[in-house]
C-alpha positions as MATLAB code, in Angstrom:
seq = 'MEGFIDFIVSINKIALFAFIVVLGFLVYEVKKMIDERKKSEKPVVPQFEDTIQGSPKASMNNTPLPPSVVLPKKPERGSSALMIGIGATTLLIVVGIMVVTYNTNLKKQEGETAQVPIIREISSAGLKVYDENWNEIEKKKKDKAKPGEKLYIGIQTIVEADIDRARIRVNERDWQIAHITTLFNPQLEVYYKEYIVATGTAQLKIEAQLHSASDGWLGD';
ca = [
     -13.736   13.838    5.590;
     -14.059   11.588    8.561;
     -15.206    8.443    6.781;
     -12.258    9.165    4.125;
      -9.639    9.230    7.233;
     -11.545    6.079    8.852;
     -11.057    4.397    5.317;
      -7.338    5.125    4.984;
      -6.549    4.360    8.927;
      -8.293    0.674    8.263;
      -6.787   -0.322    5.239;
      -3.600   -2.711    5.012;
      -0.509   -0.484    4.785;
       1.300   -2.903    2.552;
      -1.759   -2.326    0.000;
      -1.604    1.599    0.447;
       2.054    1.688   -0.343;
       1.637   -0.529   -3.133;
      -1.288    2.025   -4.076;
       0.996    4.957   -3.788;
       4.130    3.168   -5.679;
       1.522    2.376   -8.712;
      -0.066    5.404   -8.835;
       3.364    7.216   -9.136;
       4.322    4.534  -11.994;
       1.351    5.512  -13.847;
       1.974    9.241  -13.891;
       5.697    8.616  -14.875;
       4.678    6.810  -17.850;
       1.712    9.219  -18.798;
       4.166   12.039  -18.701;
       6.907   10.083  -20.564;
       4.261    9.184  -23.543;
       3.430   12.894  -23.599;
       7.079   13.962  -23.553;
       7.960   11.363  -26.600;
       4.774   12.713  -28.558;
       6.051   16.637  -28.506;
       9.533   15.279  -29.024;
       8.282   13.484  -32.186;
       6.553   16.497  -33.814;
       9.832   18.223  -33.908;
      11.545   17.366  -37.215;
      15.462   16.774  -36.701;
      17.316   18.514  -39.425;
      20.924   16.891  -39.525;
      24.311   19.306  -39.726;
      26.642   18.506  -42.460;
      29.827   19.566  -42.411;
      31.797   20.619  -45.650;
      34.614   18.178  -45.592;
      35.239   18.559  -49.221;
      35.553   22.573  -49.778;
      39.031   22.357  -50.948;
      39.086   19.647  -53.140;
      39.387   20.696  -56.830;
      36.543   18.370  -57.721;
      34.088   20.109  -55.621;
      34.441   23.518  -57.716;
      33.826   21.607  -60.833;
      30.904   19.494  -59.654;
      27.896   21.965  -60.404;
      25.415   19.370  -60.226;
      22.384   20.192  -57.790;
      21.718   17.590  -54.771;
      18.084   16.717  -54.010;
      16.460   18.058  -51.155;
      16.656   16.028  -48.124;
      13.250   14.862  -46.981;
      13.648   14.505  -43.146;
      10.431   12.304  -41.798;
       9.247   13.034  -38.528;
      10.028    9.999  -36.048;
       7.108    8.107  -35.122;
       6.805    7.894  -31.195;
       6.888    4.153  -29.889;
       3.566    4.319  -28.408;
       3.157    0.545  -28.114;
       5.176   -0.006  -25.215;
       4.217    3.220  -23.149;
       0.477    2.093  -23.773;
       1.136   -1.647  -22.770;
       3.077   -0.225  -19.635;
      -0.096    2.062  -18.555;
      -2.300   -0.694  -19.198;
      -0.529   -3.016  -17.132;
      -0.182   -0.214  -14.304;
      -4.059    0.704  -14.419;
      -4.956   -3.085  -14.163;
      -2.758   -3.351  -11.151;
      -4.041   -0.174   -9.524;
      -7.442   -1.363   -9.776;
      -6.544   -4.686   -7.974;
      -4.833   -2.796   -5.270;
      -7.944   -0.337   -4.822;
     -10.211   -3.412   -4.853;
      -7.909   -5.163   -1.952;
      -8.100   -2.114   -0.050;
     -11.796   -1.842   -0.151;
     -12.508   -5.601    0.766;
     -10.205   -5.126    3.602;
     -11.950   -2.200    4.456;
     -15.393   -3.938    4.489;
     -13.637   -6.750    6.151;
     -12.620   -4.672    9.472;
     -15.776   -2.937    9.281;
     -17.811   -6.085    9.677;
     -15.818   -7.109   12.016;
     -15.915   -4.180   14.412;
     -19.974   -4.580   14.071;
     -19.296   -8.236   15.043;
     -17.409   -7.466   17.758;
     -19.618   -4.476   19.299;
     -22.728   -6.776   18.695;
     -21.084   -9.189   21.017;
     -20.520   -7.191   24.038;
     -23.742   -7.905   26.197;
     -25.875   -4.884   28.083;
     -26.186   -5.841   31.638;
     -29.665   -4.387   32.341;
     -31.223   -4.762   36.103;
     -34.937   -5.835   36.364;
     -35.827   -3.650   39.416;
     -34.420   -5.878   41.925;
     -33.369   -3.838   44.932;
     -30.073   -4.712   46.577;
     -28.818   -5.958   43.045;
     -25.088   -5.996   42.793;
     -22.530   -7.099   39.983;
     -19.177   -7.458   40.655;
     -15.794   -8.769   38.446;
     -13.962  -11.835   39.152;
     -11.827   -9.704   41.863;
     -14.960   -8.640   43.681;
     -14.873   -5.169   42.847;
     -18.335   -3.853   41.925;
     -19.057   -3.039   38.617;
     -20.267    0.845   38.042;
     -23.743    1.089   36.117;
     -22.074    3.312   33.812;
     -19.807    0.664   33.196;
     -21.752   -2.629   33.299;
     -21.788   -2.561   29.247;
     -18.440   -3.454   29.016;
     -18.880   -7.267   30.184;
     -17.021   -9.270   27.350;
     -17.749  -12.842   26.222;
     -16.148  -15.511   28.357;
     -15.751  -13.029   31.296;
     -16.655  -14.456   34.939;
     -19.164  -12.098   37.064;
     -20.399  -12.414   40.555;
     -24.324  -11.536   40.737;
     -25.333  -10.744   44.069;
     -28.252   -9.358   46.005;
     -27.610   -7.456   49.443;
     -29.306   -9.326   52.207;
     -31.580   -7.476   55.018;
     -29.518   -8.117   58.393;
     -32.857   -7.497   60.332;
     -34.927  -10.027   58.532;
     -34.593  -13.800   58.836;
     -32.822  -14.316   55.169;
     -31.652  -17.606   54.448;
     -31.043  -17.708   50.691;
     -31.584  -15.982   47.338;
     -32.364  -16.911   43.945;
     -30.805  -15.068   40.827;
     -31.788  -15.538   37.231;
     -30.111  -14.097   33.999;
     -32.126  -13.881   30.653;
     -35.134  -16.484   31.619;
     -38.519  -15.614   32.391;
     -39.480  -18.074   34.838;
     -37.913  -19.012   38.162;
     -36.109  -22.574   38.488;
     -34.753  -24.432   41.224;
     -31.330  -23.974   39.704;
     -31.670  -20.159   40.320;
     -31.670  -20.324   44.108;
     -28.441  -19.992   45.984;
     -27.313  -20.228   49.523;
     -23.441  -18.796   48.552;
     -23.050  -15.804   51.001;
     -19.885  -13.063   51.026;
     -20.568  -11.895   54.578;
     -17.897   -9.094   53.960;
     -20.419   -7.716   51.392;
     -23.584   -9.070   52.881;
     -24.918  -10.265   49.420;
     -26.054  -13.768   48.713;
     -24.588  -14.305   44.967;
     -24.050  -16.817   42.185;
     -21.278  -16.998   39.397;
     -21.957  -16.228   35.926;
     -20.174  -16.619   32.880;
     -21.007  -14.299   29.901;
     -21.951  -16.331   26.955;
     -20.576  -15.480   23.605;
     -23.442  -13.771   21.229;
     -25.232  -12.421   24.087;
     -26.743   -9.249   23.278;
     -27.665   -8.301   26.912;
     -28.005   -9.526   30.498;
     -31.453   -9.471   32.139;
     -30.821   -9.802   35.853;
     -33.529  -10.208   38.522;
     -33.000  -11.444   42.089;
     -35.000  -11.889   45.293;
     -34.238  -12.913   49.095;
     -35.944  -15.684   50.823;
     -37.463  -14.881   54.340;
     -37.539  -18.222   56.412;
     -40.924  -17.033   57.636;
     -42.453  -15.236   54.920;
     -41.077  -16.997   51.980;
     -39.778  -15.078   48.755;
     -40.012  -11.413   49.048;
     -41.540   -9.469   46.324;
     -43.797  -12.653   45.044;
];
C-alpha cells in the first residue's frame, strides 16, 4: 500500500488527470454499447391509427393485410468499438508515461542520495568540522554535507605544547606537503583548512595531526 501511495505522489499530475479522464471515457463507452445492445433486442411495434374508420370503402374492403414483420434494429457497434479501441490505446499510453515518470523520479532520488557524502572521522583526537559560518557540524548531522558545500576542517591545538602547524587529509592514504596548514582560528583554537565537497563523493574520510616544534608530528 505504501508503494502505491509513493507511486501516486511521484507521478505527473497532468498524466494522472489524463488517466482519470480516459478511464471515465472508456466506462461511458462500454455502458453506452451495453445499453444499445439491450435496446436493439426489444422489437419496436408500430402503433397504427384507424384514420379511415368512417369511410364507406373501409367496410367494403375485406381483403386481409399481410402481417407486418418487425426486424430487430441492429446496434451500431462499429463506432462504439472504434471509440473503445482508441480509448484503450490512449489509456495504455498514459499508463506508460506514468510508469516512466515514476521510474525516472526514483532513479533521480537514488542518484541524489548517492551523491550526499558521509563524513567519517578516522581516529583523530580533537578533529572538528564546521560549516562556512564556523558553526560546528554535529556528528549526527555530518552526513548532510552536499556537493559544492564549503567546510572548514580543523584540529584543536594543545595549548601547553609548542604546536606550530597541522596537517589534514581527506580521502587520501598518504601524507603530502599540500596537507600541511598553518591557518589558525584563535577563537576556536583550531588549525584548519578549507574543503569543498566534490560532486560524486560517497564519503569523506578525514585524518588530522598536530606538529610540535620539538617532537615533530604527534601520533607518528
